[in-house]
C-alpha positions in Angstrom: 36.3 43.0 99.4 35.1 39.5 100.5 38.4 39.0 102.2 38.1 42.3 104.1 34.5 41.4 105.1 35.6 38.0 106.2 38.8 39.0 108.1 37.4 42.3 109.4 38.5 45.9 109.0 41.5 47.0 111.1 40.4 49.5 113.7 43.9 51.0 113.7 43.6 51.8 110.0 40.1 53.1 110.5 41.3 55.4 113.3 44.2 56.6 111.2 42.0 57.4 108.2 39.5 59.2 110.5 42.3 61.2 112.1 43.6 62.2 108.7 40.0 63.2 107.6 39.5 65.2 110.8 42.8 66.9 110.4 42.0 67.9 106.8 38.5 69.2 107.9 39.9 71.1 110.8 42.5 72.7 108.5 39.7 73.7 106.1 37.8 75.2 109.0 40.8 77.2 110.2 41.4 78.5 106.7 37.7 79.4 106.3 37.6 81.1 109.7 40.8 83.0 108.8 39.2 84.2 105.6 36.0 85.2 107.5 38.3 87.2 109.8 39.9 88.8 106.8 36.6 89.9 105.4 35.6 91.4 108.8 39.0 93.1 109.0 38.5 94.5 105.5 35.1 95.9 106.5 36.4 97.3 109.7 39.3 99.0 107.9 37.1 100.4 105.2 34.7 101.7 107.8 37.5 103.5 109.6 38.7 104.9 106.2 35.2 106.1 105.5 35.0 107.9 108.8 38.4 109.6 108.1 37.4 110.6 104.6 34.0 111.9 105.6 35.5 113.9 108.4 38.1 115.4 105.9 35.3 116.4 103.5 33.3 118.0 106.2 36.4 119.7 107.7 37.0 121.3 104.3 33.5 122.7 104.2 33.6 123.9 107.8 36.9 125.6 107.2 35.6 127.4 104.1 32.5 128.5 106.1 34.7 129.7 108.9 36.6 131.9 106.5 33.3 133.2 105.1 31.9 133.9 108.5 34.9 135.9 109.7 35.4 137.9 106.5 31.7 138.8 106.5 31.8 140.0 110.1 34.9 142.0 109.3 33.3 143.8 106.4 30.2 144.6 108.5 31.9 146.1 111.5 35.6 146.4 110.7 36.6 144.5 113.9 40.2 143.5 113.5 39.8 140.3 115.6 37.7 138.7 112.8 40.5 139.5 110.2 43.0 137.9 112.6 40.8 134.8 112.9 40.5 134.6 109.2 44.3 134.6 108.6 44.9 132.3 111.5 42.7 129.7 109.8 44.1 130.4 106.3 47.8 130.4 107.3 48.1 128.4 110.6 45.2 126.0 111.0 45.0 125.3 107.3 42.2 122.8 107.8 41.3 122.8 104.2 44.8 121.7 103.1 45.0 119.2 105.9 41.7 117.7 104.8 43.1 117.0 101.4 46.4 115.7 102.8 44.5 113.3 105.1 42.6 112.0 102.1 45.7 111.3 100.1 47.5 109.7 103.1 44.4 107.5 103.5 44.8 106.3 99.9 41.4 107.6 98.9 40.0 107.2 95.4 41.6 109.6 92.9 38.2 110.8 91.7 37.2 111.6 95.3 40.5 113.5 96.0 40.0 115.4 92.7 36.5 116.5 93.8 38.0 117.9 97.0 40.8 119.5 95.2 38.3 121.2 92.9 36.4 122.4 95.9 39.7 123.7 97.4 40.6 125.5 94.2 37.2 127.2 94.2 37.6 128.1 97.8 41.1 129.6 97.1 39.6 131.6 94.2 37.0 132.9 96.6 39.7 133.9 99.0 40.9 136.5 96.5 37.6 138.2 96.6 37.5 138.0 100.4 41.0 139.5 100.7 40.2 142.3 98.3 37.1 143.0 100.3 39.2 143.3 103.5 41.5 145.7 101.7 38.5 147.8 100.9 37.4 147.9 104.5 40.9 148.8 105.7 41.1 151.5 103.1 37.8 152.9 104.3 39.1 153.0 107.9 42.8 154.1 107.6 42.7 155.8 111.0 42.1 152.6 113.0 43.0 149.7 110.7 46.4 148.8 109.5 47.0 146.7 106.4 48.5 143.3 107.5 51.4 141.7 105.8 49.1 139.1 104.2 47.2 141.9 102.3 50.1 144.2 101.4 50.5 142.8 97.9 46.9 143.7 97.0 46.1 147.1 95.4 42.7 148.7 94.9 41.4 148.9 91.4 41.1 152.3 89.9 37.3 152.3 90.1 37.5 151.8 93.9 40.3 154.1 94.8 38.2 157.3 94.8 35.2 155.9 96.5 34.1 157.3 99.8 34.6 155.3 103.0 31.0 154.4 103.1 31.0 153.4 99.5 34.1 151.2 100.0 32.3 149.5 103.0 29.2 148.9 100.8 31.4 147.5 98.0 33.2 145.2 100.4 30.0 143.9 101.8 28.6 143.4 98.4 31.6 141.3 97.4 31.2 138.8 100.4 27.4 139.0 100.9 26.1 139.3 97.3 24.5 136.7 95.1 27.7 136.2 93.1 29.6 135.3 96.3 27.0 132.8 97.4 26.9 131.3 93.9 30.6 130.5 94.3 29.9 129.1 97.8 27.2 126.9 96.3 29.7 125.5 93.8 32.1 124.6 96.6 29.2 123.0 98.5 28.1 121.1 95.4 31.6 119.7 94.8 31.8 118.6 98.5 28.4 117.1 98.4 29.4 115.2 95.2 32.5 114.0 97.1 30.4 112.8 100.0 27.9 111.0 97.7 30.8 109.3 96.0 32.2 108.4 99.4 28.8 107.0 100.4 28.5 105.0 97.2 32.0 103.5 97.7 31.2 102.5 101.2 27.8 101.0 100.2 29.6 98.9 97.5 32.2 97.8 100.0 29.5 96.8 102.5 27.6 94.8 99.8 30.8 93.0 98.8 32.0 92.2 102.3 28.4 91.2 103.3 28.3 88.8 100.3 31.8 87.5 101.1 30.9 87.0 104.7 27.8 85.1 103.9 29.8 82.8 101.6 32.4 82.2 104.3 29.8 81.5 106.9 28.0 79.1 104.6 31.3 77.3 104.0 31.9 77.2 107.7 28.5 75.6 108.3 29.2 72.9 105.7 32.6 72.2 107.1 31.2 72.0 110.7 28.5 69.6 109.4 31.1 67.4 107.7 33.2 67.4 110.9 30.2 66.4 113.0 29.4 63.6 110.5 33.0 62.4 110.6 33.0 62.4 114.4 29.7 60.5 114.5 31.1 58.0 112.0 34.2 57.6 114.1 32.1 57.0 117.3 29.9 54.6 115.4 32.8 52.6 113.9 34.5 52.5 117.2 31.4 51.1 118.8 30.8 48.5 116.0 34.5 47.5 115.7 35.6 47.8 119.2 33.1 48.5 122.0 30.3 46.1 121.0 32.7 43.2 120.2 34.5 43.8 123.6 31.2 43.7 125.5 30.0 40.7 123.6 33.3 38.9 124.2 33.0 39.6 127.9 29.5 38.2 128.1 30.4 35.2 126.0 33.5 34.4 128.1 31.3 34.5 131.3 29.1 31.9 129.7 32.2 29.9 128.9 31.4 29.8 125.2 33.3 30.3 122.0 33.7 33.9 121.0 31.8 35.2 117.9 33.9 36.4 115.0 32.7 40.0 115.0 34.3 43.4 115.2 37.6 44.6 113.8 40.4 42.5 112.4 42.2 42.7 115.7 39.2 41.4 117.7 38.6 38.6 115.1 42.3 37.5 115.4 42.0 37.5 119.2 38.7 35.6 119.0 40.2 33.0 116.6 43.1 32.5 119.0 40.8 32.3 122.0 38.5 29.8 120.1 41.4 27.7 119.2 42.5 27.5 122.8 38.8 26.9 123.8 38.5 24.0 121.4 41.6 22.4 122.8 40.3 22.7 126.4 36.7 21.8 125.5 36.9 19.1 122.7 33.7 18.4 120.9 31.6 15.5 122.1 32.5 12.2 120.5 36.1 13.1 120.0 
């Protein structure tokens, strides 16, 4: 250590060490920034997934309500256009099935998909009542309504076969407008609400985790930046102490035609020693 202090520290070695430290710090900063970007990407992806899954759950409920709306209108006035809309939704649009498929394609949680499947099963079970109600309406209006292919496999129960047209219409309306029907609708809605609550809880947990991870990464970034600033400041300070100041001092000393002080880096000290040796030869001490 005494030898190093006497001979000076090599500015070349100092710069090399500083560059290595800065390279390592910058590498850490790049890694930390990449991790922060990864956290943000995760949050962005999960948000997009949440939107897709929420839309799917709402789509299932909307499709179920659309079927209900059209079957109720059909049983009230026997307008065939409502029956056609009903089967177009059930067989062509199939929004309920597509909602489940989009959930599965989106890799949604199994418990969440199961909730939607339970709601779909309940909706399909309700469709049996709705289709039977439509058969009753058609049976009550044989002169103007024709049984479509989708309903041809459904036969009236014996208790309904001998009812009058008015009674059949009343029975059909009761099946899709009565308390029992709306109780089944409430079950579907409850299952879908449970799915949405589950979805909200999952998203809230994801946001909490990503927020925590982001704060950790930002804190790490701040620490790394502070270290980088300190290293840069140290590099500037050492460069000044070992190079700039000795150079300015040497310039002033040479203008005064004096011996150079032994300061600065090892390189400057070696040059100063060589200069002083030459200076002593040119300017011998008095008495010699």
